[in-house]
C-alpha positions as CSV (number, residue, x, y, z in Angstrom):
1,X,-4.0,-22.5,10.2
2,X,-6.7,-20.7,12.2
3,X,-6.4,-16.9,12.1
4,X,-8.3,-14.3,14.0
5,X,-10.3,-11.7,12.3
6,X,-7.6,-9.1,12.8
7,X,-5.0,-11.4,11.4
8,X,-7.2,-12.0,8.3
9,X,-7.5,-8.3,7.9
10,X,-3.7,-7.9,8.0
11,X,-3.4,-10.7,5.4
12,X,-5.8,-9.0,3.1
13,X,-3.9,-5.7,3.5
14,X,-0.7,-7.5,2.6
15,X,-2.4,-9.1,-0.5
16,X,-3.7,-5.7,-1.6
17,X,-0.2,-4.1,-1.2
18,X,1.3,-6.9,-3.3
19,X,-1.4,-6.4,-6.0
20,X,-0.7,-2.7,-6.0
21,X,3.0,-3.4,-6.3
22,X,2.4,-5.6,-9.3
23,X,0.2,-3.0,-10.9
24,X,2.9,-0.4,-10.5
25,X,5.5,-2.7,-12.1
26,X,3.1,-3.4,-15.0
27,X,3.0,0.3,-15.7
28,X,6.7,0.1,-16.7
29,X,5.7,-2.6,-19.3
30,X,2.6,-0.7,-20.4
31,X,4.3,2.5,-21.0
32,X,3.3,6.2,-20.7
33,X,-0.4,5.4,-21.3
34,X,-0.5,3.1,-18.3
35,X,1.3,5.7,-16.1
36,X,-1.2,8.3,-17.2
37,X,-4.1,5.9,-16.4
38,X,-2.6,5.2,-13.0
39,X,-2.6,9.0,-12.3
40,X,1.2,9.1,-12.0
41,X,2.8,12.5,-11.5
42,X,3.5,14.5,-14.7
43,X,7.3,14.0,-14.3
44,X,6.9,10.3,-14.3
45,X,4.7,10.3,-17.4
46,X,7.2,12.6,-19.1
47,X,10.0,10.2,-18.1
48,X,8.1,7.2,-19.5
49,X,7.5,9.1,-22.8
50,X,11.2,10.2,-23.1
51,X,12.6,6.8,-22.0
52,X,14.6,8.2,-19.1
53,X,15.2,6.2,-15.9
54,X,13.0,8.3,-13.5
55,X,9.8,6.4,-14.3
56,X,11.1,2.8,-14.1
57,X,13.5,3.4,-11.2
58,X,10.8,5.4,-9.2
59,X,8.2,2.7,-9.9
60,X,10.5,-0.1,-8.8
61,X,11.2,1.8,-5.6
62,X,7.5,2.3,-4.9
63,X,6.7,-1.3,-5.7
64,X,9.5,-2.5,-3.4
65,X,8.0,-0.5,-0.6
66,X,4.6,-2.0,-1.2
67,X,6.1,-5.5,-1.3
68,X,7.8,-4.6,2.0
69,X,4.3,-3.9,3.5
70,X,3.3,-7.4,2.4
71,X,6.4,-8.9,4.1
72,X,5.7,-7.2,7.4
73,X,2.0,-8.1,7.3
74,X,2.7,-11.8,6.5
75,X,5.5,-11.9,9.1
76,X,3.3,-10.5,11.8
77,X,0.7,-13.2,11.3
78,X,3.2,-16.0,11.0
79,X,2.8,-16.8,7.3
80,X,6.6,-16.2,6.8
81,X,9.5,-16.1,9.2
82,X,9.8,-13.2,11.6
83,X,11.6,-10.2,10.2
84,X,13.1,-7.4,12.3
85,X,11.2,-4.3,13.2
86,X,7.7,-5.7,12.6
87,X,6.0,-3.6,15.3
88,X,7.2,-0.2,14.2
89,X,6.8,-1.1,10.6
90,X,3.2,-2.1,11.1
91,X,2.4,1.2,12.9
92,X,4.2,3.2,10.2
93,X,2.5,1.5,7.4
94,X,-0.9,1.9,9.2
95,X,-0.4,5.6,9.6
96,X,0.8,6.1,6.0
97,X,-1.9,4.1,4.4
98,X,-4.6,5.7,6.5
99,X,-3.3,9.2,5.6
100,X,-3.2,8.2,1.9
101,X,-6.8,7.0,2.3
102,X,-7.9,10.3,3.7
103,X,-6.5,12.3,0.8
104,X,-9.8,11.8,-1.1
105,X,-11.8,13.9,1.4
106,X,-10.9,17.2,-0.3
107,X,-12.3,15.8,-3.6
108,X,-15.7,15.6,-2.0
109,X,-15.5,19.2,-0.9
110,X,-14.0,21.1,-3.8
111,X,-15.9,22.4,-6.9
112,X,-13.2,21.0,-9.2
113,X,-15.2,17.8,-9.6
114,X,-15.0,14.3,-8.4
115,X,-12.1,12.0,-9.5
116,X,-13.6,8.5,-9.2
117,X,-10.1,6.9,-9.6
118,X,-8.9,9.0,-6.6
119,X,-11.9,8.0,-4.5
120,X,-11.5,4.3,-5.3
121,X,-7.7,4.4,-4.7
122,X,-8.1,6.3,-1.4
123,X,-10.9,4.0,-0.2
124,X,-8.7,1.0,-0.9
125,X,-5.7,2.5,0.9
126,X,-7.9,3.6,3.8
127,X,-9.1,-0.1,4.1
128,X,-5.4,-1.2,4.0
129,X,-4.6,1.3,6.7
130,X,-7.4,0.0,8.9
131,X,-6.1,-3.6,8.3
132,X,-2.7,-2.6,9.4
133,X,-4.1,-0.8,12.5
134,X,-6.0,-4.0,13.4
135,X,-2.9,-6.1,12.7
136,X,-0.8,-3.8,14.9
137,X,-3.2,-4.3,17.7
138,X,-3.2,-8.1,17.2
139,X,0.6,-8.2,17.0
140,X,1.0,-6.1,20.1
141,X,-1.4,-8.4,22.0
142,X,0.5,-11.4,20.7
143,X,3.8,-10.0,22.0
144,X,2.3,-9.3,25.4
145,X,1.0,-12.9,25.6
146,X,4.5,-14.4,25.0
147,X,6.3,-12.1,27.5
């Protein structure tokens, strides 16, 4: 298969989303320490420590959403069969990932210090957002060419 640069970006965004989903699922296995390392909210860490369902169920939901990002990305480039609502999903994912990526900006401005984990995570999600923006443009152009 010969993919354009924008399609390759979208594929890489989908791969990163899957890797993040797997990482989230591994936190369930790893326990409270892994949730803490991943900077999960305090409620999730408390749930993991107490053995309640909030941490595992919430984590599975987040991982499922990340896997859905991969499905839409791979569907848009033709790696898997077409799924419904690809165009609005790509745009929504692009906006959400880009917004998540921009969350790190306040850490550069505040006197509270620099959270390297937050900067790395935000940089990765900003990259994924850009990949989905490029993929949305590519998919829109593809749809125009077949009409």
